[in-house]
N, C-alpha and C positions, 0 to 999 in steps of 0.2 A: 564424328559427332559422338559426344558423350551421352550415348544413350540411357547407360545406368543412372545417371544423373535425373534426365528426364523422367524415365520410369518411376524412380522412387519417390519424386517430388510429386508427379501426378497421383500414384498409387495413394501414397499418404493424404492427399487431400479427398480423393475418393473414399476411402476407409472413412475419413473423419467425415464427410457430409452424410455418408450412409448410416454411421453412426448417430448422426443427429436426429434422422425422420426413422430409424428402426426400432420396432418394438419386439421383443421376445418375450411372448407371454406363457410361462409355465409356473407350475405350483397353484396349491389351493386357491388361492386369489385370481387366478387366470381360468378359472371355470367357465365354459361360454364363450370364450375369446379364440379369435383366431391364434393360432400357435406365431406366426409370424405377422406383423403389420407395419405398416410404411405411413408415414403422416407428413408429407412432404413440406406443409403448413407450419410445422414445427423448426423450420429454418430460421422464419423469422424471428424465432425466440432469441437467437444468436447474432440478430443484427440490430448494432446502435450506433448511429453516426457519431455521436459526442466520443463515445469510446475509440472509435477508428482514428478521429480527428487526434484525440491525446496522445495515444501510442504511437501513430504513426509519425505525426506531426512531431512530438518530443524527440522522438528517437533519431529521428533525421535531422534535426536540430543540435543534438549532443555530437554526433557524427560530424557535422559541419564543423562544429567549434573544436573538435578534438584532432583534426588533421590537416595539413595545408591542402590548399587548394591543386596541387600538382597532382596529389595523391587521388583527391576528391573526381579530378578529370579525367583519371584514368578508369573509373568504374566500368564505363562499356567496355573496354580493353579487356578488364579482369573477365567479364562473361565470356568474351569469346575465346581465351585463353584455356579459361574452365571446360566450356563444351569442346574443345578441340582434344580430343582424347588420344589421338595419331598424329601430333606434332612431333614428338620428338623420339626419333628411331634408333636406337643403339646399333643395330644392324647396319643399318646407313652409313652410319659413321665408321665402323667397324671395316667396311667394304671400301668406303672411300680412302682411309690411313692405309690399307693395303696397299692400294694403288700407287698412293704416293709414296709408299716405301720401295716398290718395285721402280718407279721412275726414279728415285733418288739413287737407287743401287746402280742402274745402269748408265743415268746421265748427272749424277751428282745433285747437292741441294739447290743449286742455282735454276736447275730444270724446273724447280717446284712454283717460281714466281707466275710462271703463267696460269699453274693451276690455282694458286691462291685467287688470282683475279676473277675465275670463274665460280668462285664459293659465295654462295647466297648469304651464308651465316658469318655476320662479321667478328664473331670471336674464334672460328676455324682459319678466316683468313688472315686476322691477327696472328695467330700460332705458327701458320706457315711463314710467315713473312718474318718472324724472329728467327727462324733457324734460318732462312735464307740469306738474311743480312749477318750472320756468323756472329751471333749473341751468344755469351757464357751460358753454358745450360743452365747453371744455377740460377741465374738472372731471368732466363726464360721460364724455368718452373715458377719462381717466385711473382713474376707479373702475372702470369696464367691463373694460379692459384687464388693470388689476390683478386683478380677479375670475380673469379666465381664466389667468393666470400662476399664481396661487395652485392653481386647479384642477387644472391640469397637473402641478404638481408634486407634489399627492396623488396622482395618478393614477400618474405616475411611482415613488412611493413603494411602490403594490401592486403595480407590474411588477417593481419591485427583490426583492420578495419572493420571487416565482419565480426571478430570476436567480439570487439568492442559495441557493435549494433545489437549482437545476440546477446550481451550482457545486458544492456542499457532497455531493450524492449520489455522483459519481464519485469523489471524494475518499474519501469513507468507503468504497465499494467497493474501494479499494486496501486503506484499514485492515484491512477484512475479508479480504481477500486476505494479507495480512501474518499476521493472526491464523490463517488456516488452516495457511500456511507453517510459523509457528513450532510449531502444534501436529502438523505432518505432521513435521517435523525432530525432534521429541519422542520421536515413536513410531517412528520408524526405529531398527533393530537394525543395528550393523555386522555382516557375514558372519551373519546370521540371515535368517530369511523376512520381516523387515519392508518390505524393499524390495518386496515381491510388490503391497504396498497403496498404491506410489507412484502410479500414475496415478491411481486414484480420490482419493487425497487431494488430487493435484493439481488435479484437476478440481474439487472441491468449493471447494477454496480460490479459483480464478479466477472461481467463479460471482459473488460479490459483486461483483466488477467488473462485470460482465455487467448485474447488477440497477441498478448504479448509473447506467450508460449508458442504459439503458432510461428510467429514471426522469427522468434528464437531459434525454434529446432527444426522447422520445415523450410527456412529460407536462408538464413543467415549463417547458421551451423554447417549445413552442407557445401555451400559456397566457400567458407571459411578451409573446409577440410580438402576439397577439391584443387584448391589453388595450393595449398601444400604438396597436393600429390603431383601437380604440375612442376611445381619447384624441383621435386626429389627427382622426376626424372630428366629434366634440365639439366642438374647438377651431374646427373649419371652419364649422360651423353658428354657433356663437358670434361667430365674426369678421364672419358675413355680418349678424348681428343687429346688432353693435356699427357698422358700416358703414350698414346700413340707418337705425337710429335717428340717426345723427349729420346722414344727408341728410332725412330728414323735418324733423328741427329745424331744419336751414338752408331748408326750404321747398323741396327738389329736385320735379321733375315727377315724378309716380309712372311713367309710362314709361321716363323718362331713368333712375330708380330701378331699374326692372327690368332694363336694358340693363347697368347699372354691376355689379349683383349677380349677374348671370348670368354674369359672366367668373370667378367663384369655382369654377364645377362643368364639367365635361367638355362638349365641345361638342355630343355625342348627347343629353346631359340638357337642354341649354340649348334646342334645338329641341322637345323633348317639353315641356319647361315653358312655352316661348312659346306652343305651340299651344293648351295647355291654359286659358290665362286672359291675355288680354291686357291689357296697362296702360293706363288711361284718365286722363282730366286731371281 
């Protein structure tokens, strides 16, 4: 579970809500008042149904208009990927590749076919089968690297959906503000008492901008960033697989293979991985 995402979003929401009801009374004008006050009823000042309708409705409509149905249908999957922070473990793939290298060194590349069928990762299975079928090394690398590039492009398209929503939400917040200001000006009466509602009308008009900023920076921005982090983690694991498979095909020593692949991970994880299983010949 990506606990940092949950903590960050919840903390931001809590800080915002507390800031809405918190009063810190200092200075000459605060004489006789409590230093800190809480006014929960202030939260109603930040609620406006029409503003919510404009910002959320228009943002969703533009996102739907900007992306194909296949991308929109993957939104639930995006949340699952984003919240799974431990899905891509480089050390797991390094250990498996070293085991494959030991098997290939003892029994030949054809012995890896059974190992390939045990793999849950389709990319890993494809990589193993490419060398089992005795394809040219340059062809194997080209196929696998092209697969990684296409995958990363698809992931960028998914992150772009939330970038688009994050860009559109504040814009429609401003649109809602303009709508509110237009209505406010139309309701004003020069020389009458229409100006008495000016503060309330102005506050309502500005709420849409607040909603747009909250959606952009507390919702869509973190999602897009987390999706790109997951993409970089998956790309790293697949690069490890490519280098490992190419080394196995060339007959590299399993111990040397481990040392080579460990350069892809941070130093502290290299020590942990090296202690967990040593490479043999």
